[in-house]
N, C-alpha and C positions, 0 to 999 in steps of 0.2 A: 441676589441683589434685585431690587425692584426698579422699574423704569416707568416714566410718565407715559400714560396712554395717549397723550395729546402730542408731545414733542419728542419723546424718546429719551429725554434727559435721565441720567442715573439718579435715583432718589436715595437720600440718606434714611436710615431707619427712623421711625416715629415722626416723620414730617407730615403735615396736614396739607401743604401746598407745594407744588413744584417750584423750585427756585428759578427756573428758566422762564416758564410761561405763565405761572400763577394758577394752573389748573388744580382744583381740589383733588386729592388722592385718597385712596382707601375708603371709599364710601360713595357718596353721590358725586358724580363727575360733573364738570362744568357743562353748561348747556350748549356751547358752541364749539366748532372745531377749529377756530382760528387760534393761532399761537399766542397772540397778544390779548386774548380775552381775559378780563379780570375775573376773580373768583369772589363768590358771595357765600356767606355763612349765616348762621342764626345766632342770636345772643343767648347767653346762659339764662337759667331760670330766674324769674323776678326775685329780687331781694338778695341775689348772690353777689359776692364781691369778686368773683372770678372774672378775669379779663378774657374776652373772647374776640376773635377776629371776625369782623363783619364784612370786610371787603379787602382785597389785595389786588394791585395792578401795577402796570408800568406805563410810561408815556407811550402813546400809540399813534403819533403822527407819522407821516411817510418816512422821514429821516430816522425816526425812532424804530420803525419796523425794520429798516435796513440794518441799523445798529443791533437790533435783536437777533437778526439772522447771523450776524458776525459775532454774537455774544459780547458786544461792546455797550449794550444799553445797561448802564449800572445804576439807574435810578429806580427805586422801588417805593411804592406808596402802600401804607397799611392803615386801615381804619379799624379800630377796636371799639368796644362799648365804653372805653375810658379815655382814649386819646387818638390823635391823628399823627402818623409818623411818616417822615420823608427821609429815605436813605439815599445817598448819592456818592459817587466817587469810584474811580477805577483803581488807583493806587492807595490814596488816602481816603478814608471814609468820613463822610459828614452825616450826622444824624440830627434832624430837627424834629421836634415833637411839640404838640400843643395838647394840654389836658382839655377834654371836652367841657369841663366845668368853667373854663376860662374863655370859651368862644363867645364873641360878641355878635358877629355877623358873617354871612356867607354871600359871595357873589360869583357870577359866572361871566366869563368873557369868551366870545367866539368870533373870529374873523371869518370872512367868506370862505377862505381856503380851509380853515378848521371845520367849518360846517360841512364842506364837501367831504372831508375825511371822517366826519362824525366824532370829532374830538373838541375839547375846549379846556379852558383854564378855570380852576376853582380857586378863589381867593378867600382865605379864612382870616378874619380879623379877630385878634385876641386881646385879653387884658394882661397877657404875659409880657413883662417888660423886655425880656430877652428875645422873644419871638412875637412881636406885635402883629406880624403878617406872615402867613405861610401860603405859598402859591403852589398848587398841584397843577403842573403843566401838561397839556395834551392828554387829558383824561378821556378815555373812551366812555360813551354813554354818560356824558357829563351831568345831565339833569338828574338821572337816576342816582348817580353817586352823590350829588349834592343833597338829594332827598334822604339818602342813607345817613349822611353826616347830620343833617338837620334833625332827623328822628332820634339819632343816638344822643345828640346834645340835649334835646328835650327830655329824654328818658333819664339821662345821667343827672341833669339838674333836678328833675322831679324826685329821683332816688335820694338826693342829698337835701331835698326840701328848699331849693333855691328858687325864689320867686322874683319875677321882673317887676320893676316899678319905674315908670318913666316920670321924670320931673316935667311938669307942665306949668309954664308961666303964663298967667293971665294978665 
């Protein structure tokens, strides 16, 4: 049986990321030794329809870190080259996702307290009628993660030849 080199969690066969701390396993390790450090990966080859994980993480505020130590932090964020996924819930699971093709806008909010902890919230506005807004709360390295989403949105829209056109009224 394999164990995570970062947190010691037992790993299932064929996993790419530790389910407890998000550390990439079996290859390049995550670059930090903190347990709540998100994982980064690279996209598949250009022109490929294969979905690849670009980033995985958990909320990383002070309370979330305490929950993580008690294995009660049940919210997971995943960014792939095709969608953004938020999974939450201890007993019942709730999964929200937005296809990158439907993303309209991204914004970041950080209170003074969140800036002290190096976290923030990312709000994703979408054209999806079921999930018009998805908030990723207490994301560590919030500006870097927002840039990962922005780049993935641009690449996915370019791959599908979706072009922006603003209506300008004179």
